[in-house]
GUTOR-649220 format. One line per field, with one value per residue (C-alpha): residue number from 0; residue in one letter; x, y, z. Coordinates in nm, 4 decimals. Layout:
BEGIN
seq	(NUM;...);
type	(a;...);
east	(X;...);
north	(Y;...);
up	(Z;...);
***
This chain:
BEGIN
seq	(0;1;2;3;4;5;6;7;8;9;10;11;12;13;14;15;16;17;18;19;20;21;22;23;24;25;26;27;28;29;30;31;32;33;34;35;36;37;38;39;40;41;42;43;44;45;46;47;48;49;50;51;52;53;54;55;56;57;58;59;60;61;62;63;64;65;66;67;68;69;70;71;72;73;74;75;76;77;78;79;80;81;82;83;84;85;86;87;88;89;90;91;92;93;94;95;96;97;98;99;100;101;102;103;104;105;106;107;108;109;110;111;112;113;114;115;116;117;118;119;120;121;122;123;124;125;126;127;128;129;130;131;132;133;134;135;136;137;138;139;140;141;142;143;144;145;146;147;148;149;150;151;152;153;154;155;156;157;158;159;160;161;162;163;164;165;166;167;168;169;170;171;172;173;174;175;176;177;178;179;180;181;182;183;184;185;186;187;188;189;190;191;192;193;194;195;196;197;198;199;200;201;202;203;204;205;206;207;208;209;210;211;212;213;214;215;216;217;218;219;220;221;222;223;224;225;226;227;228);
type	(m;i;k;l;v;v;l;d;m;a;g;t;t;v;a;d;d;g;l;v;e;r;a;f;t;q;a;i;g;e;v;g;v;a;e;d;d;a;a;f;p;g;m;l;d;y;v;r;r;t;m;g;e;s;k;i;t;v;f;r;h;l;l;d;g;d;e;g;r;a;q;q;a;n;q;a;f;e;r;a;y;a;e;r;v;a;d;g;d;c;r;e;i;d;g;a;a;a;a;i;r;r;l;r;d;n;g;i;k;v;a;l;t;t;g;f;s;e;t;t;q;r;q;i;i;d;a;l;g;w;g;g;l;t;d;l;t;l;t;p;a;q;a;g;r;g;r;p;y;p;d;m;v;l;t;a;l;l;r;l;g;i;d;d;v;r;e;v;a;t;v;g;d;t;a;y;d;v;r;s;g;l;r;a;g;a;s;i;v;a;g;v;l;t;g;a;h;d;r;a;a;f;t;e;a;g;a;t;h;v;l;e;c;v;r;d;l;p;e;l;v;l;p;a;k;e;d;l;p);
east	(11.7392;11.7450;11.8319;11.7432;11.7823;11.5898;11.7486;11.6226;11.8661;11.8276;11.8489;11.9330;12.2381;12.2852;12.3109;12.0278;12.1804;11.8699;11.8959;11.5339;11.4004;11.6186;11.5190;11.1528;11.1760;11.3157;11.0629;10.7528;10.8752;10.8715;10.4971;10.4278;10.4624;10.7383;10.8920;10.7015;10.3703;10.1243;10.0852;10.4581;10.5127;10.2284;10.3594;10.7096;10.5698;10.3823;10.7016;10.8800;10.5993;10.5853;10.9575;10.9962;10.6813;10.7044;10.7714;10.5144;10.2493;10.3512;10.3271;9.9863;9.8596;10.0150;9.8824;9.5273;9.5488;9.6547;9.8487;10.0166;10.1538;10.2445;10.4491;10.6140;10.7044;10.8309;11.0550;11.1858;11.2545;11.4497;11.6536;11.7283;11.8341;12.0474;12.2215;12.3220;12.4471;12.6491;12.7992;12.9315;12.6678;12.6172;12.7801;12.7106;12.5990;12.9244;12.9782;12.6858;12.8871;13.0931;12.7749;12.6342;12.9562;12.9560;12.6009;12.6790;13.0052;12.7904;12.5442;12.2686;12.1314;12.0819;11.8453;11.8574;11.5208;11.4174;11.1228;11.3215;11.3234;11.5544;11.7652;11.8214;11.8907;12.1554;12.3147;12.3447;12.4919;12.7415;12.8395;12.9120;13.0915;12.8381;12.8031;12.7831;12.7610;12.4172;12.2311;11.9452;11.8268;11.4588;11.2351;10.8549;10.8193;11.0032;10.7936;10.4427;10.3909;10.6148;10.6033;10.4031;10.2926;10.4890;10.5611;10.9348;11.0014;10.8011;10.9547;11.3007;11.1970;11.0716;11.3638;11.6235;11.4603;11.3728;11.1192;10.9605;10.8741;10.9896;11.3434;11.3357;11.4525;11.3719;11.5482;11.4582;11.4530;11.0786;10.7495;10.6631;10.9546;10.8219;10.4688;10.6024;10.8048;10.5164;10.2751;10.5258;10.5434;10.9138;11.0221;11.2616;11.1328;11.3862;11.3992;11.7250;11.7774;11.9943;11.7142;11.3681;11.1789;11.2470;11.2124;10.8570;10.7458;10.8988;10.7404;10.3999;10.4366;10.5144;10.8876;11.0345;11.3668;11.5103;11.8798;12.1081;12.2539;12.2686;12.6155;12.4355;12.2396;12.4855;12.4851;12.1067;12.0622;12.3744;12.3893;12.6465;12.8578;12.9179;13.2653;13.3984;13.6672);
north	(8.1498;8.3780;8.1951;8.4634;8.8407;9.0393;9.3801;9.6884;9.8766;10.2580;10.4175;10.0889;9.9359;10.1946;10.5657;10.7658;11.1175;11.2640;11.0444;10.9318;11.2863;11.4148;11.1243;11.1804;11.5507;11.4675;11.1901;11.3841;11.6705;11.4392;11.3879;11.7590;11.8474;12.1052;12.2069;12.5386;12.3601;12.4035;12.0253;11.9537;12.0146;11.7810;11.5153;11.5389;11.5146;11.1979;11.0497;11.1172;10.9611;10.6502;10.5811;10.2044;10.1435;10.0170;10.3192;10.2310;10.2182;10.5655;10.7071;10.5470;10.7258;11.0606;11.0493;10.9500;10.5997;10.7077;10.3921;10.5337;10.8394;10.6307;10.3903;10.6817;10.8482;10.5227;10.4557;10.8126;10.7679;10.4477;10.6176;10.9206;10.7094;10.4833;10.7855;10.9080;10.5636;10.5447;10.8854;10.7429;10.8999;10.5753;10.4468;10.1934;10.2799;10.2618;9.9056;9.7538;9.5060;9.4052;9.3405;9.1242;8.9232;8.8697;8.7379;8.4978;8.3859;8.2748;8.0754;8.3333;8.3792;8.7336;8.8731;9.2268;9.3749;9.7024;9.8939;9.9618;9.7553;9.4576;9.6572;9.9426;9.7035;9.5301;9.8621;9.9558;9.6173;9.6393;9.9961;9.8920;9.5729;9.3688;9.0809;8.7616;8.9538;8.8122;8.4868;8.6487;8.9793;9.0568;9.3258;9.3612;9.2304;8.9116;8.8505;8.9668;9.2920;9.5462;9.6818;9.7089;9.3643;9.0641;8.9137;8.9847;8.8553;8.5377;8.4834;8.5067;8.2549;8.0092;8.0448;8.0094;7.7119;7.8636;7.6516;7.9015;8.2705;8.3142;8.2433;8.5626;8.9140;9.2149;9.5507;9.8740;10.2513;10.3074;10.2228;10.0328;9.7983;9.7442;9.6693;9.4245;9.2376;9.2230;9.0961;8.8246;8.7073;8.7812;8.7659;9.0614;9.3621;9.6408;9.9978;10.1814;10.5544;10.6093;10.6747;10.8155;10.7625;10.8365;10.6479;10.7698;10.6374;10.2972;10.2811;10.3714;10.1081;9.8385;9.7762;9.5268;9.7128;10.0453;10.0503;10.3440;10.1671;9.8300;9.7930;9.7157;9.4253;9.1379;9.2117;9.1787;8.8583;8.6502;8.4052;8.4642;8.1756;8.3412;8.3744;8.0573;7.8829);
up	(10.8582;10.5539;10.2314;9.9748;9.9719;9.7090;9.6555;9.4760;9.2511;9.2173;9.5610;9.7344;9.5683;9.2908;9.3711;9.2163;9.2417;9.0766;8.7658;8.7776;8.8062;8.5225;8.2989;8.3872;8.3017;7.9589;7.9006;7.9975;7.7797;7.4793;7.5229;7.5512;7.9211;7.9643;8.2974;8.2870;8.2283;8.5148;8.5423;8.5728;8.9481;9.0417;8.8051;8.9497;9.3009;9.2014;9.0562;9.3860;9.5895;9.3709;9.3439;9.3269;9.1247;8.7675;8.5460;8.2806;8.5536;8.6691;8.3174;8.2627;8.5737;8.4837;8.1282;8.2228;8.0835;7.7345;7.6494;7.3414;7.5210;7.8263;7.6139;7.4343;7.7641;7.9128;7.6131;7.6309;8.0016;7.9415;7.6665;7.8829;8.1783;7.9591;7.8038;8.1473;8.2450;7.9240;8.0038;8.3303;8.5544;8.7456;9.0624;9.3314;9.6814;9.8766;9.9953;9.8046;9.5998;9.9029;10.1024;9.8209;9.7986;10.1739;10.1644;9.8809;10.0424;10.3348;10.1256;10.0805;9.7302;9.6029;9.3395;9.1987;9.1011;8.9394;8.8004;8.4835;8.1665;8.1217;7.8747;8.1187;8.4041;8.1937;8.1000;8.4681;8.5584;8.2740;8.3639;8.7220;8.6232;8.8175;8.5739;8.7790;9.1070;9.1934;9.1387;8.9488;8.8001;8.7439;8.5972;8.6127;8.2566;8.3527;8.6621;8.5730;8.7614;8.9288;9.2813;9.5016;9.3835;9.5146;9.1730;9.1501;9.5015;9.4445;9.1010;9.2568;9.5217;9.2611;9.0218;9.2952;9.4624;9.7999;9.9882;10.2270;10.1932;10.5520;10.4309;10.2225;10.3056;10.0886;10.0875;9.9110;9.9423;9.8966;10.0596;9.7413;9.8074;10.1590;10.0403;9.7836;10.0464;10.2915;10.0270;9.9358;10.2982;10.3521;10.7150;10.6842;10.4917;10.5290;10.4087;10.3492;10.3940;10.0863;9.8394;9.7897;10.1159;10.4812;10.8079;10.8654;10.5258;10.5999;10.9436;10.8000;10.5285;10.7869;10.7371;10.9825;10.9846;10.8693;10.7797;10.7136;10.4107;10.2369;10.3931;10.7180;10.5710;10.6331;11.0059;11.0034;10.8061;10.8638;11.1539;11.4262;11.2959;10.9554;10.8043;10.9670;10.7618);
***
């Protein structure tokens, strides 16, 4: 029986609508790579392929390990994303909050995880009015490492008092989410088709399930006896 669900945010429970790419374009511009730069298309392609990974890790790769520029770009990215959230350019995936409430109403704990900073995560949660919606929120800095490492999943398990990794389900919109869940030993590692990666990417990564949307998650993880008075 599943006792904990670990959910990704952007692309899984929160609509991306191109926010990450627009924030990346602004951020990489601040460290000297304009959209007409010959290196830009390859960088953008890498960002798309590594959706779900910790953003600072992505910038370190793109900027050849230059820690100063990577930190500058990451901070610019967080600012750009936060500005768009503050402007109201942030919405939930239809039915996400209702699915989370249904899980919790039936005794399943829920953690929200992200590759963003804690500040940006909090801004998104506040913008959506999701304070108190889940049992726990986590970022890579709070857990140790970001995806594809298992740290956030295992930290959620420890903090929420789950006894067995097989009682965990993970859900995300990227292959990095899938790899993280598999490395953590979760028994359900699902991909959703509302974000960055497609069914083929999830199948290649080893997902146990592929869902159209997070709305479909309660039907997968809840026992048949759910919703009894």
